C-alpha positions in Angstrom: 119.4 130.8 107.9 119.1 132.7 104.7 115.6 132.9 103.1 116.2 135.0 100.1 118.0 133.1 97.4 119.3 136.4 96.0 121.5 136.9 99.0 122.5 133.2 99.2 125.5 133.6 97.0 129.1 132.4 97.3 132.2 133.0 95.4 132.3 129.5 93.9 128.7 129.1 92.8 129.4 125.9 90.9 131.0 124.3 94.0 127.9 125.3 96.1 125.5 123.9 93.5 127.4 120.6 93.5 127.3 120.5 97.3 123.6 121.3 97.3 122.7 118.6 94.8 124.9 116.2 96.7 122.7 116.9 99.8 119.6 116.3 97.7 121.0 113.0 96.5 121.8 112.0 100.1 118.3 112.8 101.3 116.8 110.9 98.4 119.0 107.9 99.4 117.7 108.0 102.9 114.2 108.4 101.7 114.6 105.4 99.4 115.9 103.2 102.2 112.9 104.1 104.3 110.5 103.4 101.4 111.9 100.4 99.7 112.9 98.4 102.8 110.3 96.0 104.1 108.0 96.2 101.1 107.0 92.6 101.7 105.9 93.5 105.2 103.0 91.0 105.2 104.9 88.1 103.7 102.8 88.2 100.6 99.5 87.8 102.5 98.3 91.1 101.0 96.4 92.0 104.1 95.4 95.6 103.0 91.8 95.3 101.6 92.4 98.2 99.1 95.4 96.3 97.8 93.3 93.2 97.6 90.9 95.1 95.4 93.7 96.5 93.2 95.4 93.1 92.9 92.1 91.5 91.7 91.6 94.2 89.1 95.3 94.0 88.0 94.9 90.3 87.3 91.8 90.6 85.1 92.8 93.4 82.8 95.6 93.5 80.2 97.0 95.9 77.7 95.2 95.5 74.4 97.2 94.2 71.4 95.5 96.7 69.2 96.1 100.2 70.7 93.1 101.6 68.7 90.9 99.8 71.2 92.3 101.7 74.2 89.5 104.2 74.4 86.7 101.8 73.5 85.0 101.4 76.9 82.7 98.6 75.7 85.5 96.3 74.5 88.8 97.4 75.9 90.7 94.7 77.8 91.9 97.3 80.2 88.4 98.1 81.4 87.6 96.2 84.6 83.9 96.3 83.8 84.5 94.1 80.7 85.9 91.4 83.0 82.8 91.6 85.3 84.4 93.8 88.0 83.8 97.2 89.5 86.8 99.4 90.1 86.8 102.2 92.6 90.0 104.2 92.2 92.1 106.0 89.5 93.4 103.9 86.6 96.8 105.6 86.1 98.6 103.7 88.9 96.6 100.6 88.0 97.7 100.7 84.3 101.3 101.5 85.2 101.4 98.4 87.5 99.8 96.2 84.9 102.3 97.4 82.3 105.3 96.7 84.5 103.9 93.3 85.5 103.3 92.3 81.9 106.8 93.4 80.9 108.5 91.4 83.7 106.4 88.3 83.2 106.8 88.3 79.4 110.5 89.0 79.6 111.1 86.4 82.3 109.2 83.8 80.2 110.6 84.7 76.7 114.2 84.9 78.0 114.3 81.1 78.2 112.8 80.5 74.7 115.3 78.4 72.8 115.5 81.0 70.0 116.2 83.9 72.3 119.1 85.0 74.4 119.2 83.2 77.8 118.9 86.5 79.8 117.5 89.9 79.5 116.8 93.0 81.6 113.2 91.9 82.4 114.3 88.4 83.3 117.1 89.6 85.5 114.9 92.1 87.3 112.2 89.5 87.7 114.5 87.0 89.3 116.0 89.7 91.6 112.5 90.6 92.7 111.5 87.0 93.3 114.7 86.5 95.3 113.8 89.5 97.4 110.4 87.9 98.0 112.1 84.7 99.2 111.1 82.7 96.1 113.4 80.4 94.1 114.5 81.3 90.6 111.6 80.4 88.3 112.5 79.4 84.7 110.4 80.5 83.1 108.0 82.6 85.2 104.6 80.9 85.4 101.6 82.9 84.1 100.3 85.2 86.8 103.6 85.5 88.7 103.6 89.3 88.5 100.2 90.0 87.0 98.5 88.4 90.0 100.6 86.8 92.7 103.1 89.6 93.2 101.3 92.5 91.6 100.9 94.3 94.9 104.6 94.1 95.4 105.1 95.9 92.1 102.5 98.4 93.1 104.3 99.1 96.3 107.5 99.7 94.4 105.8 102.2 92.1 104.2 103.9 95.1 107.7 104.3 96.6 109.0 105.7 93.4 106.1 108.2 93.3 106.8 109.2 96.9 110.5 109.8 96.1 109.3 112.1 93.4 107.2 113.9 96.0 110.2 114.3 98.3 112.3 115.8 95.4 109.6 118.2 94.3 109.1 119.4 97.9 112.7 120.5 97.7 112.1 122.3 94.4 108.9 123.9 95.7 110.5 125.1 98.9 113.5 126.4 97.0 111.3 128.3 94.5 109.3 129.9 97.3 111.8 130.6 100.0 115.3 129.7 98.9 117.5 126.6 98.7 118.0 126.3 102.5 114.3 126.1 103.2 114.0 123.6 100.3 116.6 121.3 101.8 115.1 121.4 105.3 111.7 120.7 103.9 113.1 117.8 101.8 114.8 116.3 104.8 111.6 116.5 106.9 109.6 114.9 104.1 112.1 112.0 103.8 111.3 110.9 107.3 107.6 111.8 107.6 105.7 108.8 109.0 102.5 108.9 106.8 104.5 109.4 103.6 106.6 106.4 104.5 103.5 104.3 105.3 101.6 105.1 102.1 104.7 104.3 100.0 104.5 100.8 101.4 100.9 100.3 100.0 99.7 99.4 96.5 97.2 102.2 96.5 96.7 105.4 94.5 97.4 107.9 97.2 101.2 108.3 96.8 100.8 108.8 93.0 98.0 111.3 93.5 100.1 113.2 96.0 103.1 113.4 93.5 101.0 114.9 90.8 99.4 117.3 93.3 102.8 118.6 94.4 103.8 118.8 90.8 100.7 121.0 90.2 101.7 123.2 93.2 105.3 123.6 91.9 104.2 124.7 88.4 101.5 126.9 89.8 104.0 128.7 92.0 106.3 129.0 89.0 103.5 130.5 87.0 102.6 132.9 89.8 106.2 134.2 89.9 106.7 134.4 86.2 107.5 137.8 84.7 105.8 137.1 81.4 102.6 135.3 80.6 103.2 131.8 82.1 102.1 129.6 79.2 104.4 126.7 79.8 104.0 126.6 83.6 100.2 126.8 83.5 100.2 124.1 80.8 102.3 121.8 82.9 100.2 122.5 85.9 97.1 121.6 84.0 98.7 118.3 82.8 99.7 117.5 86.4 96.2 118.2 87.6 94.7 115.9 85.1 97.1 113.1 86.0 96.4 113.6 89.7 92.6 113.2 89.0 93.4 110.1 87.0 95.1 108.6 90.2 92.3 109.7 92.5 89.3 111.7 91.3 89.2 113.8 94.4 92.7 115.0 93.5 91.0 117.2 90.9 90.9 119.9 93.6 94.5 120.5 92.6 92.9 122.7 89.9 92.5 125.3 92.7 96.2 125.7 92.8 96.1 126.7 89.1 93.3 129.2 89.7 95.1 130.8 92.6 98.4 131.0 90.6 96.5 132.9 87.8 95.1 135.2 90.5 98.5 135.8 92.0 100.0 136.5 88.5 97.3 139.0 87.7 97.9 140.9 90.9 101.7 141.1 90.3 101.3 142.2 86.7 98.7 144.8 87.5 101.0 146.4 90.0 98.6 145.5 92.8 101.5 143.7 94.6 104.3 145.7 96.0 106.8 142.9 95.6 106.9 139.6 93.8 106.6 136.2 95.7 110.3 136.1 96.3 110.4 139.5 97.9 112.0 141.4 94.9 110.8 144.8 93.8 108.6 144.7 90.7 110.7 144.9 87.6 108.1 144.2 84.9 107.9 147.0 82.3 104.2 146.2 81.9 103.1 147.5 85.3 99.9 149.6 84.7 99.5 153.1 86.0 96.0 152.3 87.0 95.4 149.3 89.2 91.9 148.6 87.7 93.3 148.9 84.2 96.2 146.7 85.1 94.0 144.0 86.6 91.9 144.1 83.4 94.9 143.7 81.2 96.3 141.0 83.5 93.0 139.0 83.3 92.9 139.3 79.5 96.5 138.1 79.3 96.0 135.1 81.6 92.6 133.9 80.1 94.0 131.9 77.2 96.8 130.2 79.2 94.3 129.3 81.9 91.9 127.9 79.3 94.8 125.9 77.8 95.7 124.6 81.3 92.1 123.4 81.7 92.1 121.7 78.3 95.3 119.9 79.0 94.0 118.8 82.4 91.0 117.3 80.7 93.2 115.7 78.0 95.5 114.1 80.6 92.5 112.8 82.5 90.9 111.5 79.3 94.0 109.6 78.4 94.8 108.2 81.9 91.2 107.6 83.0 89.7 106.5 79.7 86.7 104.6 81.0 85.1 107.6 82.6 83.7 108.1 79.1 82.0 105.7 76.6 84.4 106.1 73.7 84.9 104.3 71.4 87.5 106.9 70.3 89.3 109.7 72.1 86.5 112.1 71.1 83.8 109.8 72.3 83.3 111.8 75.5 79.8 110.8 76.5 80.0 110.2 80.3 80.1 106.5 81.3 77.0 106.0 83.4 78.6 103.0 85.3 81.6 105.1 86.3 79.7 108.1 87.5 77.3 105.8 89.3 80.2 104.3 91.2 81.3 107.9 92.1 77.9 108.6 93.4 78.0 105.5 95.6 81.4 106.4 96.9 80.1 109.9 97.7 77.2 108.4 99.7 79.6 106.1 101.6 81.8 109.1 102.5 78.9 111.2 103.5 77.7 108.6 106.0 74.4 108.1 104.2 75.2 104.4 103.7 75.5 102.4 106.9 78.5 100.1 106.2 80.3 98.4 109.1 83.5 100.0 107.9 82.0 103.4 108.3 80.7 103.1 111.9 84.1 104.3 113.2 83.1 107.8 112.2 80.3 108.1 114.7 80.5 111.2 116.8 84.0 112.2 115.5 84.5 116.0 116.0 85.3 118.0 112.9 88.5 119.9 112.5 90.0 118.7 115.8 90.0 114.9 115.1 91.8 115.1 111.8 94.1 117.8 113.1 95.2 115.6 116.0 95.8 112.7 113.6 98.0 114.8 111.4 100.0 116.4 114.2 100.3 113.4 116.6 100.6 110.4 114.2 101.0 111.3 110.6 103.8 113.8 111.2 104.7 113.3 114.8 104.5 116.1 117.4 107.7 117.9 116.5 107.0 118.3 112.8 103.2 118.6 113.3 103.6 121.5 115.7 106.2 123.1 113.4 104.0 122.7 110.3 101.0 124.4 111.8 103.1 127.0 113.4 104.7 127.7 110.1 101.2 127.8 108.4 100.0 130.3 111.0 103.0 132.5 110.6 102.7 132.4 106.8 99.0 133.3 107.2 99.9 136.3 109.3 102.5 137.4 106.8 99.9 136.9 104.0 97.4 139.1 105.8 100.2 141.7 106.1 100.6 141.7 102.3 103.4 139.2 101.7 101.7 137.4 98.8 104.4 134.8 98.2 102.3 132.6 100.4 99.0 133.2 98.6 98.9 130.1 96.3 100.1 127.4 98.8 98.5 128.9 102.0 95.1 129.5 100.6 94.9 126.1 98.9 96.2 124.2 101.9 93.7 126.0 104.1 90.7 125.3 101.9 91.7 121.7 101.4 92.0 121.1 105.1 88.7 122.8 105.9 86.8 120.8 103.3 88.1 117.4 104.3 88.2 118.1 108.0 84.5 118.9 108.0 83.3 115.9 106.0 81.8 112.8 107.6 84.8 110.5 106.7 88.1 112.0 107.9 90.6 109.3 107.0 94.2 110.3 107.5 95.2 109.4 103.9 92.7 112.0 102.6 94.9 114.7 103.9 98.1 113.3 102.3 98.1 115.9 99.5 98.6 118.8 101.9 101.5 117.1 103.7 104.1 118.4 101.2 102.8 122.0 101.6 102.6 121.8 105.4 106.1 120.5 105.5 107.3 123.4 103.4 105.6 125.8 105.9 107.3 124.0 108.7 110.7 124.5 107.0 109.9 128.2 106.4 108.8 128.8 109.9 111.9 127.2 111.3 114.0 129.3 109.0 112.3 132.5 110.1 112.6 131.5 113.7 116.3 130.8 113.2 116.8 134.2 111.5 115.0 135.9 114.4 117.0 134.2 117.1 120.3 135.0 115.3 119.3 138.7 114.9 118.5 139.2 118.6 120.9 141.7 120.2 121.6 143.0 123.7 123.0 146.5 123.5 125.9 146.4 121.1 126.6 142.7 121.3 124.7 139.6 120.3 123.9 137.0 122.8 125.9 133.8 121.8 123.1 131.5 122.7 120.7 133.2 120.3 122.9 132.2 117.4 123.2 128.7 118.7 119.4 128.4 119.2 119.0 129.6 115.6 120.7 126.4 114.5 119.7 124.1 117.3 115.9 124.5 117.0 115.6 123.5 113.4 118.2 120.7 113.9 116.2 119.5 116.9 112.9 119.4 114.9 114.6 117.5 112.1 116.2 115.0 114.4 113.0 114.5 116.4 111.0 114.0 113.2 113.6 111.6 111.9 113.4 109.6 115.2 109.6 109.5 114.8 109.8 108.5 111.2 112.4 105.8 111.8 110.4 104.6 114.9 107.5 104.2 112.6 109.6 102.6 109.9 110.6 99.8 112.3 107.2 98.2 111.9 108.3 97.1 108.5 111.5 95.3 109.7 109.8 93.3 112.5 107.2 90.6 112.0 103.7 91.8 111.2 101.5 91.2 114.3 99.2 88.9 112.3 102.2 86.9 111.2 103.6 86.8 114.8 100.2 85.8 116.2 99.7 83.1 113.5 103.1 81.6 114.4 102.2 81.6 118.0 98.9 79.9 117.3 100.7 77.2 115.3 103.1 76.6 118.2 100.6 76.7 121.1 97.2 75.8 119.9 96.9 72.0 119.3 95.4 70.6 116.2 91.7 70.0 116.2 91.0 73.1 118.4 88.2 75.4 117.4 89.3 78.9 116.6 86.7 81.7 116.6 87.5 84.7 114.3 85.5 87.9 113.8 83.8 88.7 110.5 84.9 91.8 108.5 88.5 91.1 109.5 91.4 88.8 108.6 91.0 85.3 110.1 94.0 83.8 111.9 96.2 81.9 111.7 97.4 82.9 108.2 98.7 80.5 105.7 102.4 81.0 106.3 105.6 79.0 106.7 104.1 76.1 104.7 101.2 75.7 107.1 97.5 76.1 106.5 95.8 75.3 109.8 92.2 75.2 108.6 93.1 72.8 105.8 95.2 70.6 108.0 98.5 71.5 106.3 101.2 71.4 109.0 98.5 70.9 111.6 97.0 67.5 112.5 94.0 67.5 112.7 92.9 70.7 111.1 91.6 73.5 113.2 87.9 74.0 113.3 86.6 77.6 112.7 83.6 79.6 113.8 82.9 83.2 112.8 81.6 85.7 115.3 79.2 88.0 113.4 79.4 90.8 115.9 78.4 93.7 113.6 75.0 92.0 113.3 72.1 93.6 115.2 71.9 92.8 118.9 68.9 90.5 119.1 68.0 87.4 121.2 69.0 85.3 118.2 72.5 86.9 118.2 72.8 86.3 121.9 71.9 82.6 121.6 74.3 82.2 118.7 77.1 83.9 120.6 76.6 81.7 123.6 76.8 78.6 121.4 79.9 79.8 119.7 81.6 80.5 123.1 80.8 76.9 124.1 82.3 75.6 120.9 85.4 77.8 120.7 88.7 76.9 122.3 90.4 80.1 121.2 89.1 83.5 120.4 91.1 85.7 118.0 90.8 89.4 117.3 93.1 90.2 114.4 92.7 94.0 114.9 90.6 96.5 116.8 88.3 97.0 113.8 85.2 95.7 115.6 85.8 96.3 119.3 87.1 99.8 118.4 84.1 100.9 116.4 81.1 99.1 117.9 81.2 101.0 121.2 80.6 104.2 119.3 77.0 103.0 118.9 76.2 101.9 122.5 72.4 102.1 122.0 72.6 99.8 119.1 75.2 97.3 120.5 74.7 97.0 124.3 75.0 93.2 124.1 78.2 93.2 122.1 79.7 95.8 124.4 78.9 93.7 127.4 80.5 90.7 125.7 83.7 92.7 125.0 83.8 94.3 128.4 83.5 90.9 130.2 85.9 89.2 127.8 88.6 91.8 128.2 88.2 91.8 132.0 88.5 88.0 132.2 84.9 87.4 133.3 84.0 84.9 130.6 86.5 82.2 131.4 89.0 83.2 128.7 92.5 84.5 129.4 94.6 86.7 127.2 97.2 84.3 126.1 98.9 86.5 123.5 99.0 90.2 122.6 100.9 91.0 119.5 101.7 94.6 118.6 104.1 96.6 116.4 103.8 100.1 117.7 106.1 103.0 117.0 109.1 102.6 119.2 111.8 105.1 120.3 114.4 103.5 122.5 112.6 102.1 125.6 109.3 103.9 124.8 106.4 102.6 122.8 103.5 104.6 121.5 100.2 102.7 121.4 98.0 104.2 118.6 94.9 102.1 118.6 91.5 102.7 120.1 90.8 100.3 123.0 87.5 101.3 124.7 87.7 98.5 127.3 90.2 97.8 130.0 92.3 94.8 128.9 93.8 92.2 131.2 97.5 91.6 131.1 98.6 89.1 128.5 100.7 86.0 129.2 102.7 86.8 126.0 103.1 90.4 124.9 105.4 91.1 122.0 106.2 94.7 123.2 105.3 94.2 126.9 108.7 95.3 128.3 108.6 98.7 126.8 107.3 101.9 128.5 103.9 102.9 127.0 103.4 106.6 126.3 99.7 107.6 126.3 98.6 109.6 123.3 95.2 110.2 121.7 94.2 107.1 119.6 94.8 107.3 115.9 92.3 106.8 113.1 91.7 103.1 112.4 93.3 102.9 109.0 96.6 104.2 110.3 97.2 100.9 112.2 94.7 98.2 111.0 96.6 97.3 107.9 100.3 97.2 108.7 100.5 97.1 112.5 97.2 96.1 114.1 97.0 94.8 117.6 96.2 91.0 117.5 94.6 89.5 120.6 94.5 85.7 121.2 92.2 84.5 124.1 92.4 80.9 125.3 89.5 79.1 127.1 90.3 78.1 130.7 88.9 75.6 133.1 87.0 78.5 134.7 84.7 78.8 131.6 81.1 77.9 132.1 78.0 78.5 130.0 76.2 79.6 133.1 78.6 82.4 133.7 78.5 83.6 130.1 74.7 83.5 130.3 74.8 85.6 133.4 76.8 88.3 131.7 74.9 88.4 128.4 71.4 87.8 129.7 71.8 90.8 132.0 71.5 93.0 128.9 68.0 94.3 128.2 67.6 93.8 124.5 64.1 95.4 124.5 65.8 98.9 124.6 68.2 98.2 121.6 67.9 100.7 118.8 68.0 98.3 115.8 69.6 99.9 112.7 70.6 103.1 114.5 72.9 104.8 111.9 76.1 106.5 112.8 74.5 109.8 111.7 71.5 109.3 114.0 73.8 108.3 116.9 75.9 111.4 116.5 74.6 114.4 118.5 72.9 117.0 116.3 75.3 119.7 117.7 78.3 117.7 116.3 76.6 117.2 112.9 75.8 120.9 112.7 79.4 121.8 113.8 80.7 120.3 110.5 78.9 123.0 108.5 79.4 125.8 111.0 83.2 125.2 111.3 83.6 125.0 107.6 81.8 128.3 107.1 83.8 130.0 109.9 87.1 128.6 108.6 86.2 129.7 105.0 85.4 133.2 106.3 88.7 133.4 108.1 90.7 132.2 105.1 88.8 134.7 102.9 89.6 137.5 105.4 93.3 136.7 105.3 93.3 136.8 101.5 91.3 140.0 101.4 93.6 141.7 103.9 96.6 140.7 101.7 95.0 142.3 98.7 94.3 145.6 100.6 97.9 146.1 101.5 
């Protein structure tokens, strides 16, 4: 493989360029198929809770008729607070989805006005989307068709478009840094990366924030490699940073890429660098004879472009996240107390200071290792994950040796990972912004490995297998990553486990039965296929329902209530591992609940596992269970993937599976059930020793809590040492 684009020349450059862009188009086509297929993966049940939040907000806002009111926080129709709602995320994806929804809905309705043409682009597109959703042609579209009912579907489409943009700019970034071959390899890897595919199927802000982050990285690298003062590139990097923050406020850390690019540019201009980031000899006529004087001149030259970049970042954020300020006009920049108050609350949630049930999964999670395993094993898959961090390591070694082409991307990726990997909440999606850069490092490392293998010689002749390995190893990593990504993608072309479980319940649980669901989770059966079991639609008589409030404290009252509910229930449903996966992390707080789960899963409570519905990643005859199951589970009578060979791997973080491919368990009461047996199991628990209200922080060993800060400090010192070494060479 050729790294240096200066040596990657062919006699017919035009033909080569056409061929290269044809490959780009083909990769984008594959990426599009993986992102836009199966967007209705939950049959319009909108099971993802973040999507539910965004759907609600999308339905209550609308674009103002008078544009002058856009920045008026107190009155704007786009401000969720004016509709009585609190919104937790960036407004740029929200506003884009609402604009698209209004256009489709208005066009679909007006197209059938007697005074207008019978068809239009909006109407045709609306009908095509409704057809894809399995809905009949609606003439005209009823109010709320796209602004409420199917807003999440539109949001998923826009998320997929954003991720396609990310895939494209991964190519452009890789090409800029290391040449077109590396760019194409990186693009191919990104097209089939599992976590990118997953997030493109969600109406959330993460895919959009990642797009603007990789845009920032691209323009930052361009700025760092520019011969002259990089006014335009820094300006564009600033705009991209502002828009990234308007998608997700934490994405404002993309500003670090801009700062690092300014540093890299100053070093090059001052003559401090022996070569530019593409490995070429310095050619600038402005190289100073004195390094100190050159650095001073470089700093003075870059100050104004950097200030402009910061101003444009703020302007982009001000326009795309207008209600972070009070208004009423653009220059009404007094901070909005409600918005900043919500940020503070989110910060407390993510620090573990607030004890929410959804946060109990983070109890005693090791820093660094836990998120690293999730990236390598699940988000990327082992082939790409290992290649990515190996490439990162190799780039770090080269950077320490003085090869500063890695400075901007390596330093920012390292600092980003260290920061989020040592926080209390370590959700997989938080690391999505570094996936593009890690993928570029993977492609670079594979390219260097290929070059090394092809250059190995024995005496005067080259070993033939070295050249073959130089091509085979990168090809194998791409193929294995594609297999993993496609194996993950198949979850969107098979029935969602909650849908499959619901259909099974309708077919096998007679009307009038009492179904027990768990709180803080989706109750089953869902309203699908024209049936609504709890309202008696398609089921006669309607199902009865009880709710097991198992996150409540383990008290004698909870035990008595649970025993009564077990008496009443004919069927127990666990729509995911949300509760039984996180509650055991607090054994001193939940000994009763753990005893219940342990006995239930082992068949000691008189219930049998009638159905186990999964949608794990599959590769041929192999299946890869990714969900935490702390208790030994009996064999199911019906198992949707029971005939496949399970490959044991470390369990993934909860949110990777709980939305689009959770494990659904359905337990049926048998003739062996008796209250006495249930009492014997639950009464054996000594509730006098329960630590009521024990928080996840308190339940985590102090050594693990301290390790977060210690490992961050050590990692920061290591990263700083690498950068300092690069500056000394």
